[in-house]
VEXDREN-2710 file (C-alpha; in Angstrom, 1 decimal):
% VEXDREN-2710
k/r/px/py/pz
1/MET/211.2/96.0/-130.7
2/PHE/212.6/94.4/-133.9
3/ILE/214.5/91.7/-131.9
4/ALA/211.4/91.0/-129.8
5/ILE/209.1/90.6/-132.8
6/LEU/211.6/88.2/-134.5
7/ALA/212.4/86.1/-131.4
8/THR/208.8/85.9/-130.3
9/PHE/207.7/84.7/-133.8
10/LEU/210.3/82.0/-133.9
11/ILE/209.6/80.8/-130.4
12/THR/205.8/80.9/-131.0
13/ARG/206.0/78.9/-134.2
14/THR/208.3/76.4/-132.6
15/VAL/205.9/75.9/-129.7
16/THR/202.8/75.6/-131.9
17/ARG/204.5/73.1/-134.2
18/LEU/205.5/71.0/-131.1
19/ILE/201.9/71.2/-129.9
20/ARG/200.6/70.3/-133.3
21/SER/202.9/67.2/-133.6
22/GLY/202.0/66.0/-130.1
23/SER/205.7/66.1/-129.0
24/GLY/205.1/69.1/-126.9
25/ALA/203.1/67.2/-124.3
26/GLY/206.3/65.8/-122.7
27/ALA/207.6/69.3/-122.2
28/GLY/204.3/70.5/-120.7
29/LEU/203.3/72.4/-123.8
30/GLY/199.7/72.6/-124.7
31/ASN/196.8/74.9/-125.8
32/VAL/195.6/77.3/-123.2
33/ARG/191.9/76.7/-122.3
34/LEU/189.7/78.6/-119.9
35/ALA/186.3/77.1/-119.1
36/GLY/186.6/74.9/-122.1
37/VAL/187.5/77.8/-124.5
38/HIS/190.7/77.7/-126.4
39/VAL/192.4/81.1/-125.7
40/HIS/194.5/81.9/-128.8
41/HIS/197.9/83.6/-128.2
42/GLN/196.7/86.6/-130.1
43/VAL/194.6/87.4/-127.1
44/PHE/197.7/87.7/-124.9
45/GLY/199.3/89.7/-127.7
46/ILE/196.4/92.2/-127.8
47/LEU/196.5/92.6/-124.0
48/ILE/200.2/93.2/-124.1
49/ILE/199.9/95.8/-126.8
50/ILE/197.1/97.6/-125.0
51/GLY/199.0/97.6/-121.7
52/THR/202.2/98.7/-123.2
53/GLY/200.5/101.4/-125.2
54/ILE/198.9/102.8/-122.1
55/VAL/202.2/102.9/-120.4
56/LEU/204.0/104.6/-123.3
57/VAL/201.3/107.3/-123.6
58/SER/200.7/107.9/-119.9
59/ALA/204.2/107.5/-118.4
60/ALA/206.4/108.4/-121.5
61/PRO/209.3/106.2/-120.3
62/HIS/212.9/107.0/-121.1
63/GLY/216.2/105.0/-121.2
64/ALA/216.0/101.4/-120.0
65/ALA/212.3/101.7/-119.3
66/LEU/211.6/102.7/-122.9
67/ASP/213.7/99.7/-124.1
68/VAL/211.7/97.3/-121.9
69/ALA/208.4/98.9/-123.2
70/ALA/209.6/98.6/-126.8
71/ALA/210.5/94.9/-126.3
72/LEU/207.2/94.1/-124.6
73/PHE/205.4/95.9/-127.4
74/GLY/207.3/93.8/-129.9
75/VAL/206.2/90.6/-128.1
76/GLY/202.6/91.7/-128.3
77/VAL/202.8/92.6/-132.0
78/SER/204.4/89.3/-132.8
79/LEU/201.8/87.2/-130.9
80/THR/199.0/89.1/-132.5
81/LEU/200.3/89.1/-136.1
82/ASP/201.2/85.4/-135.8
83/GLU/197.4/84.8/-135.9
84/PHE/196.7/87.6/-138.4
85/ALA/194.8/85.2/-140.6
86/LEU/192.5/84.3/-137.8
87/TRP/191.3/87.8/-137.1
88/LEU/191.2/88.5/-140.9
89/HIS/188.9/85.5/-141.6
90/LEU/187.3/85.4/-138.1
91/GLN/187.8/81.7/-137.8
92/ASP/190.6/79.3/-136.9
93/VAL/192.6/78.9/-140.1
94/TYR/196.0/78.7/-138.4
95/TRP/197.0/75.4/-140.0
96/THR/195.2/75.9/-143.3
97/THR/196.3/77.5/-146.6
98/GLU/194.7/80.8/-145.5
99/GLY/196.9/80.7/-142.4
100/ARG/199.9/81.5/-144.5
101/LYS/198.7/85.1/-144.5
102/SER/200.0/85.3/-140.9
103/VAL/203.5/84.5/-142.1
104/ASP/203.3/87.2/-144.8
105/ALA/202.1/89.7/-142.2
106/ILE/205.1/88.9/-140.0
107/PHE/207.5/89.2/-143.0
108/CYS/206.1/92.6/-143.8
109/VAL/206.4/93.9/-140.3
110/LEU/210.0/92.6/-139.9
111/ALA/211.0/94.1/-143.3
112/VAL/209.5/97.5/-142.4
113/THR/210.8/97.5/-138.9
114/GLY/214.2/96.4/-140.0
115/ALA/214.4/99.1/-142.6
116/LEU/213.6/101.7/-139.9
117/VAL/216.2/100.2/-137.6
118/GLY/218.7/100.6/-140.5
119/GLY/218.0/104.4/-140.6
120/THR/215.3/104.7/-143.2
121/THR/213.1/107.7/-142.5
122/PHE/209.8/108.8/-144.1
123/LEU/210.7/112.5/-144.1
124/SER/213.9/114.4/-143.7
125/GLY/214.9/118.0/-143.0
126/HIS/212.9/120.8/-141.3
127/VAL/209.3/121.4/-142.4
128/GLY/209.1/123.7/-145.4
129/THR/212.7/123.4/-146.4
130/ALA/213.8/122.1/-149.8
131/ALA/215.0/118.8/-148.3
132/TRP/211.7/118.3/-146.6
133/TRP/209.7/119.0/-149.8
134/SER/212.1/116.6/-151.7
135/SER/211.4/113.8/-149.2
136/VAL/207.7/114.5/-149.4
137/SER/207.8/114.1/-153.2
138/VAL/209.8/110.9/-152.9
139/LEU/207.3/109.5/-150.3
140/SER/204.4/110.5/-152.5
141/VAL/205.9/108.6/-155.4
142/ASP/206.6/105.6/-153.2
143/LEU/203.0/105.5/-151.9
144/MET/201.7/105.7/-155.4
145/LEU/203.8/102.8/-156.5
146/SER/202.8/100.9/-153.4
147/VAL/199.1/101.4/-154.3
148/ILE/199.8/100.1/-157.8
149/CYS/201.4/97.0/-156.2
150/LEU/198.4/96.4/-154.0
151/LEU/196.1/96.8/-157.0
152/LYS/198.2/94.2/-158.8
153/GLY/197.7/91.8/-155.9
154/LYS/201.2/92.2/-154.5
155/VAL/200.4/92.9/-150.9
156/THR/203.8/92.1/-149.3
157/THR/205.6/94.1/-152.0
158/GLY/203.2/97.0/-151.6
159/VAL/203.7/97.2/-147.8
160/ILE/207.5/96.9/-147.9
161/GLY/207.6/99.3/-150.8
162/THR/206.4/102.1/-148.6
163/ILE/209.8/102.0/-147.0
164/ILE/212.0/100.7/-149.7
165/SER/211.1/102.5/-152.9
166/GLY/213.1/100.2/-155.2
167/ILE/210.9/97.3/-154.3
168/ALA/207.8/99.3/-154.9
169/PHE/209.0/100.3/-158.4
170/VAL/209.8/96.7/-159.4
171/GLY/206.5/95.5/-158.2
172/ALA/204.6/98.3/-159.9
173/VAL/206.2/97.8/-163.4
174/ARG/205.9/94.0/-163.4
175/LEU/202.9/92.0/-164.4
176/ALA/199.9/91.8/-162.1
177/LYS/198.8/88.7/-160.4
178/PRO/195.8/86.9/-161.9
179/GLY/192.6/87.7/-160.2
180/SER/193.9/91.0/-158.9
181/TRP/192.0/94.3/-159.5
182/TRP/194.6/95.3/-162.1
183/ALA/194.5/92.0/-164.0
184/THR/190.7/92.0/-164.0
185/HIS/190.3/95.5/-165.3
186/ARG/193.4/95.9/-167.5
187/TYR/194.1/92.5/-168.9
188/ALA/190.6/91.7/-170.1
189/SER/191.4/93.1/-173.5
190/GLN/195.0/92.0/-173.4
191/PRO/195.0/88.2/-173.6
192/GLN/198.7/88.0/-174.1
193/ARG/199.4/89.8/-170.9
194/ALA/196.9/87.7/-169.1
195/ALA/198.5/84.6/-170.3
196/ARG/202.0/85.8/-169.3
197/ALA/200.7/86.7/-165.8
198/ALA/199.1/83.3/-165.4
199/HIS/202.4/81.6/-166.4
200/ARG/204.6/83.8/-164.2
201/TYR/202.4/83.4/-161.1
202/GLY/201.4/79.8/-161.8
203/PRO/201.8/76.7/-159.6
204/ARG/205.6/76.8/-159.7
205/TYR/205.6/80.4/-158.3
206/GLN/203.2/79.4/-155.6
207/ARG/205.1/76.3/-154.7
208/ARG/208.4/78.3/-154.4
209/TRP/207.0/80.8/-152.0
210/ASN/204.9/78.3/-150.1
211/ARG/208.1/76.3/-149.4
212/LEU/209.7/79.3/-147.8
213/ARG/206.5/80.0/-145.7
214/ASP/206.2/76.4/-144.7
215/LEU/209.9/76.1/-143.8
216/VAL/209.5/78.9/-141.3
217/ALA/206.0/78.3/-140.0
218/GLY/205.0/74.8/-140.8
219/ALA/203.0/73.3/-143.7
220/PRO/199.2/73.8/-143.5
221/SER/196.9/70.8/-142.9
222/LYS/193.2/71.3/-143.0
223/ASP/192.5/68.2/-141.0
224/ARG/194.7/69.2/-138.1
225/PRO/193.6/72.6/-136.8
226/LEU/195.4/74.0/-133.8
END
């Protein structure tokens, strides 16, 4: 599933960037249209997820069949999340600034899935044992720290923090992003903290992360929608 999510995302972004640049026409690449309607690739992703989910629940495959189902499910997840910003905003924002949310969503899913592939588990031990209660306590703390991250406007950190507690802890203790719930309610009477937060998460911070997003997925351009 992890490999399918990663590979599908990279292939999809390559194809969409070729279509956007106009160089994909020579390779026969273009937007899918039915009766004049642009069918976004998230539609195919949703259909794949539904179909695979039905098979997983009804047939409960094992062995190679389960591997195939997991890979197909990963393809569906990647196609759907690659247009996360579209179903979040309910409009075509693929190549706009808001479209970068799709890249963040994919990063979150890859980080969480990769951590699970690496052996990370939410709970350990048999229910009711000391090991189980210990893991429940650790998970509870992780979730609390992740919620603090979300309140501080650090969505990616909060999501990944549910799996990797160290990331949640760092995100929770550091300054909140300007405009977040935490900054609005806690920094109103602390102008120094508000100034520090504005400086830390200023234009330089945004440019640094946007360069990474754009390197992977392509720079936004409001006058060139997909």
